[in-house]
C-alpha positions in Angstrom: -35.9 6.5 -46.3 -36.8 2.7 -47.4 -33.7 2.5 -49.4 -31.6 3.6 -46.4 -33.3 0.9 -44.2 -32.9 -1.7 -46.8 -29.2 -1.0 -46.9 -28.7 -1.1 -43.3 -30.5 -4.5 -43.1 -28.4 -5.8 -46.0 -25.3 -4.5 -44.4 -26.1 -6.0 -40.9 -27.0 -9.3 -42.6 -23.4 -9.5 -44.4 -21.5 -8.1 -41.3 -23.4 -10.1 -38.5 -21.6 -13.4 -38.8 -18.2 -11.7 -39.1 -18.9 -9.9 -35.8 -20.1 -13.1 -34.3 -16.9 -14.9 -34.8 -14.9 -12.2 -33.6 -14.1 -13.1 -29.8 -14.2 -10.2 -27.3 -11.4 -10.2 -24.8 -12.4 -8.3 -21.7 -9.8 -7.2 -19.1 -10.0 -5.5 -15.7 -7.5 -2.8 -14.6 -6.8 -1.8 -11.0 -5.5 1.8 -10.4 -3.8 3.4 -7.6 -5.4 6.7 -8.1 -8.8 8.0 -6.9 -11.9 8.1 -9.3 -11.6 10.8 -11.9 -7.9 11.8 -10.7 -6.5 14.1 -13.4 -3.4 13.3 -15.6 -2.6 10.1 -13.7 -6.0 8.7 -14.1 -6.3 9.8 -17.6 -3.4 7.7 -18.8 -5.3 4.3 -18.3 -8.4 5.6 -19.5 -6.7 6.8 -22.9 -5.1 3.7 -23.2 -8.2 1.7 -22.7 -10.1 3.9 -25.2 -7.6 3.6 -27.9 -7.2 -0.3 -27.4 -10.7 -0.6 -27.8 -10.8 1.5 -31.0 -7.8 -0.1 -32.7 -9.2 -3.6 -32.0 -12.5 -2.6 -33.3 -14.2 -3.5 -29.9 -12.4 -6.8 -29.6 -10.4 -5.6 -26.5 -12.5 -4.0 -23.6 -10.6 -2.9 -20.7 -12.6 -1.7 -17.5 -10.7 0.5 -14.9 -11.4 0.4 -10.9 -10.2 3.0 -9.1 -9.1 2.9 -5.6 -12.4 4.0 -4.3 -13.8 0.7 -5.3 -11.1 -1.8 -4.8 -9.6 -0.2 -1.4 -6.2 -1.0 -2.0 -4.2 1.8 -3.7 -0.9 0.3 -2.8 -2.0 -3.2 -3.3 -1.8 -3.2 -7.1 1.3 -5.6 -7.4 -0.4 -8.4 -5.4 -4.1 -8.0 -7.0 -2.4 -8.1 -10.3 0.1 -10.9 -9.7 -2.6 -13.2 -8.1 -5.0 -12.6 -11.0 -7.5 -10.6 -9.2 -7.2 -7.9 -12.0 -5.4 -8.5 -15.1 -3.7 -5.2 -15.4 -2.7 -2.3 -13.1 -1.7 1.3 -13.3 0.6 2.7 -10.4 4.4 3.2 -10.0 7.1 0.8 -9.7 8.9 2.2 -6.8 5.9 1.5 -4.4 6.9 -2.2 -4.6 10.5 -2.0 -3.3 9.5 -3.4 0.1 8.2 -6.5 -1.8 10.7 -6.6 -4.6 13.6 -4.2 -4.0 14.7 -4.2 -7.7 11.4 -2.7 -8.8 12.5 0.5 -7.3 14.7 1.4 -9.9 12.2 1.7 -12.8 10.3 4.8 -11.7 13.0 7.4 -11.3 16.2 7.9 -9.3 17.5 11.1 -7.4 20.0 12.9 -9.5 19.3 10.7 -12.3 17.9 10.8 -15.9 15.4 13.2 -17.4 12.4 12.0 -19.1 13.8 12.1 -22.6 17.0 10.5 -21.4 14.9 7.8 -19.2 12.6 6.9 -22.3 15.7 6.5 -24.5 17.0 4.0 -21.7 13.9 2.0 -21.6 13.3 1.5 -25.4 16.8 1.7 -26.8 19.1 1.3 -23.9 18.1 -2.1 -22.3 15.7 -0.6 -19.7 12.8 -2.7 -21.0 14.8 -6.1 -20.9 15.9 -5.3 -17.4 12.4 -4.4 -16.1 11.0 -7.8 -17.8 13.9 -9.6 -16.0 12.8 -8.1 -12.6 8.9 -8.6 -13.1 8.7 -11.9 -15.1 9.8 -13.9 -11.7 6.4 -12.7 -10.3 4.3 -13.8 -13.3 4.1 -10.0 -14.3 5.0 -7.8 -17.4 5.6 -4.0 -16.7 5.5 -1.3 -19.4 6.0 2.6 -19.2 2.9 4.1 -18.1 3.2 7.7 -18.2 5.8 10.4 -17.1 5.4 13.6 -15.0 8.8 14.9 -16.1 11.0 16.7 -13.4 9.1 16.8 -10.1 9.2 19.5 -7.6 11.1 18.8 -4.1 7.8 19.3 -2.0 5.9 21.6 0.1 7.3 22.5 3.5 5.8 24.2 6.6 9.3 25.6 7.5 12.3 26.8 5.5 15.1 24.6 5.0 18.2 26.4 5.7 20.6 23.7 7.0 21.0 20.0 7.4 19.8 20.3 10.9 16.2 21.4 9.5 16.0 17.9 7.9 16.6 16.1 11.3 13.4 14.5 12.4 11.5 16.2 9.6 8.2 13.9 8.9 7.7 13.9 5.1 5.7 11.9 2.6 8.3 10.9 0.0 8.3 7.5 -1.5 11.1 5.6 -3.3 14.8 6.0 -3.1 14.5 9.3 -2.2 13.1 8.4 1.1 16.1 6.5 1.9 18.3 9.3 1.1 16.5 11.6 3.5 16.3 8.9 6.2 20.1 8.8 6.1 20.2 12.4 6.6 17.9 12.1 9.7 14.4 12.8 8.3 11.5 10.4 8.8 10.0 9.5 5.5 6.6 7.9 4.9 4.5 7.1 2.1 0.6 8.1 2.1 -1.9 7.7 -0.7 -2.8 10.8 -2.6 -6.3 11.0 -0.8 -4.7 11.5 2.4 -2.0 14.0 1.7 -3.9 17.3 2.1 -5.4 16.2 5.6 -2.0 14.8 7.0 -0.1 18.0 6.2 -2.8 20.3 7.5 -3.1 18.5 10.7 0.8 18.3 11.2 0.7 14.4 11.1 3.6 15.1 8.6 5.8 18.5 8.5 6.3 18.3 4.5 5.4 16.3 1.5 6.2 15.8 -2.2 3.8 15.0 -4.5 4.2 15.9 -8.3 4.6 19.5 -9.3 2.2 22.1 -10.4 0.5 20.0 -12.8 -1.4 18.4 -9.9 -0.2 20.1 -6.8 -2.2 23.1 -7.3 -5.6 20.9 -7.4 -4.4 19.4 -4.1 -4.5 22.7 -2.5 -1.0 22.4 -0.7 -0.4 26.0 -1.4 -3.1 26.9 1.3 -1.1 25.3 4.2 2.6 25.1 3.3 4.2 28.3 2.0 7.7 26.9 0.8 7.7 25.0 -2.4 11.2 23.7 -3.3 12.4 22.6 -6.7 13.3 19.1 -7.4 16.3 16.8 -6.9 14.8 13.4 -6.3 12.6 12.4 -9.3 13.7 14.1 -12.3 11.7 11.8 -14.7 8.7 9.7 -12.8 7.6 7.1 -15.0 4.4 5.3 -13.9 3.7 1.9 -14.9 1.2 -0.4 -16.8 1.3 -3.8 -15.1 -0.1 -6.9 -16.8 -0.5 -10.5 -15.4 1.4 -12.9 -17.5 -1.3 -15.4 -18.0 -3.7 -12.7 -19.0 -1.1 -11.3 -21.7 -0.6 -14.9 -23.2 -4.5 -15.5 -23.5 -4.3 -12.4 -26.1 -3.9 -13.0 -29.6 -0.8 -11.6 -31.1 -2.4 -8.8 -32.9 -4.4 -7.6 -29.5 -1.0 -7.8 -27.7 0.5 -5.4 -30.3 -2.5 -3.1 -30.1 -2.3 -3.2 -26.3 1.6 -2.4 -26.5 0.9 0.5 -28.7 -1.9 1.9 -26.8 0.2 1.7 -23.4 3.1 3.3 -25.1 1.2 6.1 -26.8 -0.9 7.0 -23.6 2.2 7.1 -21.7 3.6 9.7 -24.0 0.4 11.6 -24.0 0.5 11.6 -20.2 4.2 13.2 -20.3 2.8 15.8 -22.8 -0.2 16.4 -20.7 2.0 16.9 -17.5 4.1 19.4 -19.0 1.3 21.6 -20.2 -0.6 21.4 -16.9 2.6 22.3 -14.9 3.2 25.4 -17.1 -0.4 26.4 -16.8 -0.5 26.1 -13.2 2.9 27.3 -12.1 1.9 30.7 -13.8 -1.2 30.6 -11.4 0.7 29.8 -8.5 3.1 32.8 -9.2 0.3 35.3 -10.3 -2.5 34.4 -7.9 -0.7 32.8 -4.9 2.0 35.4 -3.6 2.4 33.6 -0.2 4.1 30.7 -2.2 7.9 30.9 -1.9 9.4 28.8 -4.7 13.1 27.8 -3.4 16.0 25.6 -4.0 17.6 23.8 -1.3 21.0 25.2 -0.1 24.1 24.0 -1.7 25.2 22.0 1.6 22.0 20.2 1.8 22.2 19.4 -1.8 25.8 18.2 -1.4 24.8 16.0 1.5 21.7 14.6 -0.3 24.1 13.7 -3.3 26.6 12.2 -1.2 23.9 10.0 0.8 22.6 8.9 -2.5 25.9 7.9 -3.8 26.4 6.0 -0.7 23.3 4.2 -1.0 23.6 3.2 -4.4 26.9 1.4 -3.8 25.4 -0.3 -0.9 22.6 -1.4 -3.1 24.7 -2.5 -5.9 27.2 -4.3 -3.6 24.3 -6.2 -1.8 22.6 -7.5 -4.9 23.9 -8.4 -8.3 20.7 -7.5 -10.1 20.4 -4.2 -8.6 24.1 -3.6 -9.6 23.2 -4.7 -13.2 20.4 -2.2 -13.3 22.1 0.6 -11.7 25.4 0.2 -13.8 23.0 0.2 -16.9 21.4 3.3 -15.9 24.8 5.0 -14.9 26.5 4.2 -18.2 23.6 5.2 -20.1 23.1 8.5 -18.7 26.8 9.4 -19.1 26.7 8.6 -22.6 23.2 10.5 -23.4 23.8 13.5 -20.8 26.5 14.9 -22.9 24.0 15.1 -25.8 21.4 16.9 -23.3 24.1 19.3 -22.3 25.2 20.5 -25.7 21.5 20.5 -26.9 18.7 21.5 -24.6 21.0 23.0 -21.8 23.4 24.9 -24.2 20.4 26.2 -26.0 18.7 27.5 -22.9 21.9 28.8 -21.4 22.6 30.7 -24.6 19.2 32.5 -25.0 19.1 33.5 -21.2 22.3 35.7 -21.9 
């Protein structure tokens, strides 16, 4: 016992001066999500834990949920101003402030998650995202993907285009603009208010994520029609960092943080896929009232046409939007061929 104590004291005496010389960098992160929100909230916590472990305690990140900072859709402004060093949210929430941020979350009828990750890291997406965010003293990194999202929960079945007229629906991003063009009334509501809004008929429909998170939210209790997706085939969240906070970090801690963010983002994608598989089985086995449907072909065609028209308008009005949209379209055209003869062909062949 004395030998163990002596060794411990001796070790501490040797290590202490080195530890004292190692500066600890503390960052504050604000997230859009409520406290202990599953999957989405797991991503920044996993990232922070990895960064602290890999840096041997030199990098510590504390996380404030929306319950504390009270501004779930104010992350952009708080991080830009330096009130927080980092944020975890979704880029398309800022389209009202900086329109070009819209394109880095997901686009209707766009790339799947593997395609989009390839575009970010190997097809020029990261460089374009930096081009947009750097003007606002910010850096943005992929922050976790949900995969293909469901098209939403509806109180009434959508049979024709007329059923979209006047429909009040929580749906953010470019998809909201598409539905607005078809006569719907899109709105954006924070996660914590969604159930109440749908239950009280403040809205007629909503999309959130998919089985990974929707089952926990209880939407199946108040809306029987659950539609498959078209609008968010690869919803990528974001880690946002104040550029001054980033520049204050030593190069090795920047790299550790970069690796932690990338790993946590991928882990969220895997976790979301797992949870969706588990929860879809529960929905189909335990909640027989839920009817899983696909939008009728005329409705899908109209949404696709509205999407194409809006994309053309955005590109014509803004050279930066055109640069981003052209990059995405060209990359998807190239990589989609591989998706078709790999995953799609495989699934089609085994279904015969």
